[in-house]
N, C-alpha and C positions, 0 to 999 in steps of 0.2 A: 521638355518643360524647364524653364529657368526659375530658380527661386531666389528672391532677394531677402537677406537677413538684415535686421536692424543691427547696430552695433552691440547692443546688449546680448542679443541672441548668438551672434558670431563669437562673442567673447565666451559666453557660456559653453557653447559647443568646443571651442578650443580647449577650455579648462577640462572638460570632460575626456578630450582625446589626450591631454597632458597627464591626466590622472590614470591613463591606461584603460579606461572604460570602453573606449572605441578606438579603432586604429585609424579611421578617417571620417570626414564629414557625412559621407553616404551612410555609414553604419549608423551614426547618431540620428540622422534623418529617418532612417528605416525604423529605429527603435521608437522614435517619437510618433511615427504614423501607426505603428502597432498598438501603441497605447491609445491613440485617438480611436482607432478601430474598435478596441476593447471598450471604450467608453460609450461608444454607440449602441452597445448591447443593453437593452433595458432590463431592469429586474424581472419583468414579466417573461421575457424570453429566457432568462437565466433560470427562473422557476420552472418554466415548461421543459428546458433541457435537463435539468437536474432531476426532475421528477420522472421524466421518461427514462433516464439512464438508471435511476434507482428501481424503477418498475422492471426493467430488463434484468437487473441483478437480483432482485428479491421476489420476483414472481408477481403475482396480482395483488395490488393494494386495494384496500377498501377506501371509501371516501373518507371515513374516519381516520384511517391511517394517514392519508394525504394531508388532511386538515391539521392533524397533530404534528406531522413532520414540518409543514409550512409555518406553523405557529412556533415551533421550537427553533427554527433557523431563522427567524426575522432578525435577531441581533446581527447575524453574519451577513445578511443582505444589506443591512444598513451600513456595516463597516465596509463592505465591498463597494457599495454605491459611493460612499465618502471617499474611498481610495482614488476613485477616478475623477474626483472633481477637480 
């Protein structure tokens, strides 16, 4: 697959390489695609994954426990969602 970058994109990638963040264009593109992939995870999927992991760690949660957890972590989900915009 060949990818064509516009001049601004190419300049940005070159500046990131010059700053030492990446050693080549491929690394920069890989990082960009990983961010895009993370952006595709919806908050609902994140909630399910985090709840499941916490259940495994903490044992059995009641529905009340889950509601309380989700309510208390709403600000963090908003922050995370905004980070990937």
